[in-house]
N, C-alpha and C positions, 0 to 999 in steps of 0.2 A: 501877631501872636506866633510863637515858635511852633514848629512842626511837631505835633504830639507823637508821631511815629518814632521819634528818637527817644521818647520817654517811656512809652508804654510797651505792653507785652507782645507787640508784633515781633520785636527783636527777641524777646524771651521765648515765645512760642517757636519762632524759626530756629533758634539755637537748640531748643528742646527737640524739635523735630529732626534736626540734623543728626543729633546723637542717636535718636531712635533709628533713623535710616542707616547710619553707619553700622549699628549693631545688627539690624535685621536684613541688611543687604544680602541677597541670596548668594553671591559669590563668596563674601566674607563668611557668612554662616556655614556654607558648605566647606570652606577651607578650615574653619575651626573644627568641624567634625572630622576632617581628614587628618588634622594634627593629632587628635586623640585616637583615631583609628586608621593609621596609615597602612597602605598595602605594600609600601616599600620605603626604606629608610636609608639615606646616605649619611655617612659620618665623615665630615671634613676635619682632618686632624686625627684620623684613626691611627691606633698604635697597638703593638703587641704588648706594650708595657701597661699592665693593669693598675699601676700607681697613678697613671694619668687618666683624666676624665674620658679622653677619646679612646683609650684602650679599654677602660672598664665598661663603657657602654656597648662596645662591640661584643665583649665577652658576655655581658648580660643578655643581649639579644640572641646570641648563639646558645647559651646554656639554658635559657628559659624557653627555648623552642618557639621563638617568634615565628608566627605563621606567614609573615610576608618576606620580601626580599631584602637582603642586607648588602649595601654597597660601601665598603671602606674606601675613603679617598685620601691618598697620601702618595706624592710623587716619588718618595724615597724607598718604597717597599712594593713587593709584588703580591704578598699575601698577608692578611691579618687574621689570626685564629683559623688558619686554613681556608679563609674566604678570599677570593680574588680581589685585589685592590686596584684602584684606578688613579691615574695621575691627577685628574681634575674632573670637575662636574661635567664638563662638556664631553668627556669620554664615556659617560655612562650609557648603557643600552636603552634607557628610558628616562623620562623625567620623574624623579621620585616624588612621592606624596609629601615626604618630610625630609628636610636637610638639617642635620645637627652640626653646629659649628663649634669646634673646640680647638681654636688656634689663638695665638697672641692677639691682643686687642687691635694692634695696628693692621692685622690682616683680615679683620672681620668685615670692614666696609667693602673691600674688593670682592669678597666672597658673596656678600649679600647682593652686590651689583650683578654678579654672575647668576645668582638665583632669580633675580628679577628678569634678566634677559632670557633665561630659559623658560620662564613661566612656572617656576616651582610654587606649589600652592602654599606650603608652610615651612617656616624656619624656626629653629630653636638655637639660641646663642648661649652656650655655657660661659664663654669668656667674660671676665671682669676687667675693670680698668677704665670705666666710663664715668658717668656723672657721680656715681656713688663714692669715688675716691676724692672728688672735690678739687683736683688739680687742674691747671690750665690745659694740660694735654688731655686729661680725661674728659673735660667739658667740651673740648674741640672735637674729640672722637665721637662724643655723644651727639653733637650737632650734625656731624657728617653722616652719622647713622640715621638720624631722624630724616635727613634729606633723602635717604634711600627708600623710605617707606612709600610705596606706590599705590597702596590700596588693593592690589591684586595678590601679591605675596604677603601673607601675614607673618609677623615676627614676634616671637616670645623671648623675653630677656631684654638686654643682656644680663649677665650676672644671675643666672637662674640654673636650677639643677635639672630642668626638663620635665617630661611627662612620663606616665606609666599607664599602660592598659593591661590590667591583669587578666582580662578575658582572652587576649590574643598573645600574651607574652611579649608585648612591645614595651621593653624597658629602655626608653630613650632618656635615661636618667642615670647619674653617676653616684648616687647616694650609697654609702656603706651599709645602709639598712638592708639592702638586697643580698648582702654576702652571707649574713648569719641567720636570716629569718626565713621560716616557712610561713607564707602569708595566705590566709584563707581568702579565696575569691568570693566577692559578694556584691552588695548593692549600695555601698557607701562611696560617694565621690568626695575627693579631697582637693581643695584649692588653697594654695598658700603663697604668700609673698616672700616667704623664707623657705629655702631649700631644706635646711636642717630641721626646722620646725615641722615641715611636711614629713620628714623621716620619723620624728618623735610621734606624730599622729599615727603614722603607719604602724609603728611599734606598739602603740597603745591599743589599736583596733584590730591587730592582725589575727588574733585567736578567736574572738567572739563575734565581732560584727561582720567581717568580710568586706573587702575593698574591691571596687570596680576600676575606678580611675584615680590618678593623681596628676595634678597640674601645678607646677610652680611657675611664678610669673616674674620674679626678680624686679628689675628696674621698670618694667612695663612701658617700654618705648612704643609699643603698638598694642599687643594683646594684653588686656587687663584682667584683674581678678574677676570683674563683672562678666567679661566675655566667657570665661570658663564656667562660671556659675550658670550662665544662660544656656550654654550648650549641654551641660549636664542636666539642667532642668527639663530639657526636651528629650533626653535619652531614656528609653523605657527600662534599661538595665540598672538605672540609678533610682533609689528610693529616698535617700537622705544625702544632703550635701553639707559638708563641714568645711570651715575655712579659718585660716590664720590671716588676720588683716592688720596692717600697720596704718594705711591711709587710703582713702578713696580719691581717685584722680578725676573722675567724671561722675558726678552724683546722679545725673539723669540716666546714664547707662546702668549704674548700680541699681537704681530704683526699678528700672525695667527688668533687670535680671531677677531681682527679688520677687517682683510680681509674677514673673513667669514661673518661678519655683512654687509660689503659693497657688497659682492657677492650676498647676499640675499636681497639687497636693503633696509637695515634697518639702519637708522641713529644711530650713536653712539655719545651720548652727554656726555661730561665729565667735571666735576668740579674738577680741579687739585689744591690741596692745598700744602702747604710746599714750597712756592716760595721764601720766604726769609730764611736766615740762621737760624733765631730764630724759625720760623715755622717748618723748616725741623727737628730741634732738638726736638721740641714738638711732631712731627709726629713719630720720632723714639721711644720716650718714650711711645707713645700711642699704637702702634702696633709692635714695634721692627723693623720697616722697615727703611733701609737706602735710602736716596733720592739723586737724581742727580740734576744738575743745571736746573733751570726753562726754560732757553732758549733751552736746548736740548729736554726737554719734548715738548715744543711748536713746535719745528722743527719736532719731531717724529709724533706728532698729525697731523700736516699739511701734512706730507708725506703719511699718512694713511687716509686722508680725514675725520678725527675725528673732531666733532664740539666741540671746547673748549669754555666753558662759565666761567664767572668770579664771579658769585654769584648765590644764590638760585633762585632769581626772574628770571634771564635770563634763567636758566635751566628750570624752570617751563614754561616760555613763549615758548621756543624752542620746548620742549616736547609736549606741548599742540598743537601747530600748525602743527608740523610734524606728529602727530598721527591722524590728520584729513584726510579724503579722498579727497585731493585736486587734481584738474586736473594737468597734467604734461605739463607745458608750460615754457616759457623762464623766466618769473618773472622779467624782466628787465625794461619794459616800463609801467609806471603806468598812469592811468586816475584818477585824484584826484577830488572828489566831496565833497563839504562842504556847510554848511549853514552859513558860516561867512568868509568874505574876509580876516580878520585878521588870522583866523585859517588856511586858505589856504596858506597864505604867510609863516606863521611859519612852517607849515607842509612841504612846498616845501623845506625850508632850511634843515629840518630833513632828507628828503628822498635823497637830494643831498649829505648830509654828509655820508649816507649809500651807496652811489654810485648807486642809482637808477636814472632813467631818466623819465621826464614827457613825456608821449607819444605825438607824433605829430598827433593830431586828423585829420582825413580826412575832406576835405572841406564839403562833404555831411553831416558828423556828426555835424560839427559846425552849418551849416544852419538849420538842424533839431532841434538842441538844442536851437538855437536862436529863432526859431519860437514858442517854448514852454516857453520861459523865460520872466521874467520881462524886461522892456525896459532898466532898469539900471543893470540887471544881466549880468554875464560874461559867454559867450559860449566858451571861450578859456580854456585851461587846465592850472591851476585848475578851475573847474567849480563851480561857486558860485550861489547856488539856493536861497540864502537868506531865506525869509519866505514863499517861494513858496509851501512848504509842508503843510503849514497851509491853504492857500487859494485855492490851485489847485493841489491836490494830483495826479489826472490822468496825469497832465503835467509832474510831477516828475517821474512818472512811465515810460512815454515815453522817457524822458531824460536818465533814467537808461538803457532802452532798447537800445538806440542808442550808448551809451558808451560801453555797453557789446558786441555789434555786430561789433564795429569798429575793423578792421583787424590790426591796428597799436597798439592796446591795449593788453597787457599781463595780467594786474591785474587791477581790479576796486577797488580803495581804497577810502573808505568813512570816513570822520572825521566830526562827527555831535555832537553838544552840545545842551543840554536842549531841546531835541526832545521829545515832549509829544503828541501834537496834531497830529492825524493820524499816530501815531507811529506803530500801529499794521499793517495797510495797507502797510506802508513803509517796515516793516520787511517781510511781506508776498511777496511783489514784489521781494525782494532780494532772498528769499527762492525759488521762482519760477524760477528766472534766474539761480540760482546755480544748479538747477536740470538738466540744459542743459549740465553741466560738460564740458564746453568749456574753461572757464577761472576761475581764482581764484577771489573771492570777499572777501575783508578784511574790517571789520567794526570797526571803533573806535567810541564807543558809550559813550559819556561823559555826566554824570549827566542827563541821559535820562531815558525814561520809562523802568522799570525793567521787566514788562511782555513781552514787545517786545524783550528785550534782551534775555530772556529765550526762546522765540520762535526761535530766530536766533541760539542760542547755541544748542537747541534740534534738530535742522536740520543741525548740523555739519558745520555751518559757523563760521569762526574764529572771535571772538568778543573780543575787548580789551577796557580798560578804559583809555588808554594812547597811544598817537600816537608814542611816543618814544619806548614803549614796542612792539607795533604792528610792527613797521618798523624793530626793532632789530630781532624779531622773523621771519619776512619775509625775512630778510637778510640771516638767517641760512637756510631757506627753499631754497632760490635761490642758495646759495653756495652748498648745498647738491645735488640739481638737476644738477648743472653744473659739480660737481665732478663725479657724476654717468655717465655723458655723455662722460667723458674723460677716455680712457683706459690707465692704467699705463704700461709703457713699461718694459718688462723684461730686466734685466741687465746681460750681459755675460762678464766675465772677459776678459780684453785685454792683460793680462799677460800670454804669452805662456811659455812652459817649459824651453826654452832657456833663456828667461828673468829671470825666477825664479832662475835658476842655477847661472846666473851672480850676482843676488842680494845676493844669499846665500854665494857666494865667498867673497863678500864685508863684510858680517856679521861674517866671521870666527873669527875675533878678539874679537867679543863680547863686543865692546865698548858700554857703555850706551848712551853716547852722541857722535854724529858724526858731525864733522865740515864741512865747506863748500866744501872743495875739495873732500872729500870722499862722501859727500851727492850728489854732482854733478855727480860723477861717477855712483852712484846708479841710479840716474835719467836717465842718458844716457843708462843704461842697459835696461830700459823699454821704450826707444825711446821718452823720453821727451826732447825737444830741449833746449840745453844749449850753451853758447858761448865757443869759444876756451879758454882753461884755463891751466896754468902751475903753479906748486908749486916750489918756490925757497927757498932753505934752507941755502945757502951760498952766501955772497955778490959778490964773484968772478964770479958767474954764471949769474948775472943780464944781462950783455951786450949780452951774447950769446943767452939767452932766448928771449930778446927783438927783436933780429934779426929774430927770427922765426915768429914774428907777422907782422913786417913791416907795422904797422898802429898804430893809437892812442889806448892806452890801459888804463885800470883801474888797480891800484895796491891796495891790501888790505890784512889785517892780516888774517891768517887762524887759528882759535882757536875755539874749541867747548865750551869754557867758556865765549866767548864774543858774545853777541847777537846783540848789537848795536855798530857796528864797528866805525861809524863816530863820536860817542860820545867820544871815547877815542883816537882819532887821528889815527884810523886804516884804513883810506881810503884816497887815493890821486887820483883825477880824471884828465883826459886830459893829460896823459903822452905821449908825441909825439916825444921823442928822447931818445937815449941811456943814455945820461948824466942825463936827468930828471928821467929816470928809476932808475939809481943808487942813486940819491938824494932821491927819493921817498922811496926806500928800507930802507935807513938809517933813514929817518924821521919816518917812520912807526915803525921800530924796537925800536927807542929811545922813541917815544911818548907812545907806548903801554906798554913798560917795566916800564915807569914812572907811568902811570895811572892805570895799572893792573899788579902789580908786581907778583901776585900769579897765573896769568893765564898761562895755558899750550899753548905755541906757536908752532904750527906745521910747520910754515914757512910763507913766504909772497907770495900771489897769484898774478899772472899777467894774466889779463883777457881781452879778446876782448871787446872793448867798444860797448855797445848796446844802440841805440837810438830808441825812439818810441813816441807814442802819450800819452799813459797812463801807470800808474804803478798799478798793482793789487797784492793783497796778496792771495795766495792759501795755505790753511793749513788743519790740521786735528788733532783730538784728540781721544783717546780711553777711553771712560768712563767705569769704572769698572762694572756698572750695565747696561747701555744702549748700550754699545758697541762702534764701530767706527763711527765718524762723520766727514764729509768733510765741510770745511769752505771756503768762498770766500768773498773778500771785496776790498775796495779801499785801495791800499797799499802804499809802499814807506815810507817816514818819517811821512806821515799823518795818517798812519794806526791806531795808538793808540789814536790820537786826535779825529778823525772823528768817529771811531767805526762803520763804515757803512759796516756791515758784515751780511752774511746769512749762516745758518747751515742747513745741511740735513744728515740723516742717510746714511752711506755708505753701499753698493756701489750705484752709480747713473749712468745713461746713459748720453751720450752727450746732448741729448735733455733736460734732467733734469738739467744739468749744465747750459745750455743756459737760462732756466727758473729761475735758481738761480740768474744769472746776472741781469735779468730784475727786480728782487726784490730790487736791490740796489737803495738807494735814489739818487745816483749820476749816475745812468745808462745812463741818457741822455748825460752826458759828454763823455761816451764811443762811442755813436752813432754819435756824432758831433752836435754842437750847432751853429746856425747862420752862416751857411756856412763853419764852420771849418771841417777839415778832420776827419772822424770817424774811429773807429778801426774795423778791420776784426777780429771777435771773434771766427772764426772756430777753430784755433789751441788752443786757450785758453780753449774752452769747452773740447777739447780732453785732455788737461793737467789736468783739474779738475777731469774728470772721471777716468783718469789713476791713479791719486793720491788716489782717493777713492778706486780703486781696490787694490792699494798697502796697504792701511790701513786694508782692509778686509783680504787680502791674507797673509800678514806678521803679525802674531799675536803678535810678540814682539815689533812692532812699536807702541809706545805710543803717540808720537807727531811728527808732521812734519810742517815746516814753510818755505814756498817759498815766500820770500819777498825781492825785488819785482820781479814780472813777468812783463817784459816790453812788451807791446802790440802795434803793429803798424798797418798801413793801409793795410798791406798784411800779409797773414798767415805766410810766412817765416820770417817776422820781429819779431815774438813773441818768446821770450827767457826767461828762468828762470835765473835771474842774481845772486841770493843769496839763500842759502838753509841751513837749520839745521834740524837734526833729533835726536830724543831721543828714545832709545830702553829700553825694560824691562831688 
């Protein structure tokens, strides 16, 4: 028997552990912190010409009053921006925390070699002309640079715009966004694989959110997107992390960083691009990164409670609201106050679209509101104050007080248009209420007084000029709070050593594709329920085999080359006699030979007929970048037409499997509609989690397809009826 250590998760776990160690290694972790917060910066390729990256970064460091020491390095000049320059790194009076390299690509490798020799903790490479250009020269330089990575000196780039620490004025970045912008210092950290996109994020967040750090990673020859997320996740100055991501290079490192962010209660907001094939190709030429299918990324983000946004505006709104010191409550039930009935009706639609509920106001709240309202005003939710703010501001203040104190209300949501009269007193009342820190107040302030809007913003109330934007941001806050309240269950493999040995025995033949009969035997080895099954290779044996069943059977072709057996005449149902079994054998043999003359036929299968309520597909795939994923969906002959499927990174628990089922659009069909008998999903969830274990434990398993899995009203009625597997 082959050595099972080459098959099973020893290798997987070791690989996983090595990534974890690489990330959490104390030297590396410390150097990542020094890269973001260096006490001294050397710029190789420094220049007095601010049109050049090496000139611009020295000017930024000088003009933004960087608190550390600046060392321009250029053998051709004595001073840069009135700062003494040095001929080479070796001439510096100390070893700098950070070296920025802005020289032609051919000079980068010798400079990195010097950094290694000196023991420089961190290096940023602005220079481009490596793997991203796709030329033989660029690929050769990239390989030489990779050979320089020694594990002690960390390297960000090449082809990146660098880092920014707004707290210390360390602008080791050459982006033009720093020329024209006054940027509010705050608690948002930005990580981006694109330098220009990082600048766009800075520009969108600069006024309201406030930014602490910016890190661009470029080609990620060493330091990755995940590294910078992790270091920001542990920094107390950062409350929210936002990112622009083209592709993940090391999924375990990424998972670790995301979990660190969640552990420290920091939202991780990601704009993932490269969702289409064309965009993925563009991303590869941009940073040299390979991308995986968008639906796998979405599944990964969901499993890690990452907030995925679709555009820059949504990223801005989510970051802004999540960076505010909001009270921690449920965020589900809203009291809506407006100065227009039409706005109230429209906004009610919008909040229902985002799955919010209008709070059921207490009777005492309604009575109190009505006593302060116009006779024609509405005390129901949504509350329409019409022009009351113009004629009777004290009454509006009392209404706000009653809404805020109602125990049924989680969020007070105001949508107000053309509010100018008494705008400042209105704003001040909201500010006073917010200081109680019991509930969140969200203000949608449309075409209204700008001074009152600034009052609200300066007191950390979330203010928007669009109800759609406000509700979208509030949705992300609610989802983040709910995610933080739920503990992710740890997953322990259900495959014991005996099961692993049985599977290893079946894999001794090293077939890349495994047909139904052999696949069913592998499933049996890990205690996944399958029907009685026999393989017949000669017509003379049909009668004897049928007698072993003594019940209605299904007969079908066994071939690893045929995925849709019924399409080629490879299935006969309802075989209930010996003579019918013989006829079915002959028919299947003839039809398949005619329709698939090149298929390898292992025999004809005779299977116990399985009946149930529903047919489910359980499958899995191993992505070369993101690893193994489990899939579940509505199965049978409708699987391809309906495409009602859900993916999750493997492995998953039984509980997570049950949650996957609930996400199916046709889940209600499984639980029973209008008095129909529902399915018992207990055994199905176990099958899903066991298949996820198999994907993780057996590294050679590339794809698995169990379709259908028949599910009945009792656990013992659930059986895998057909299966195919593909191995590396």
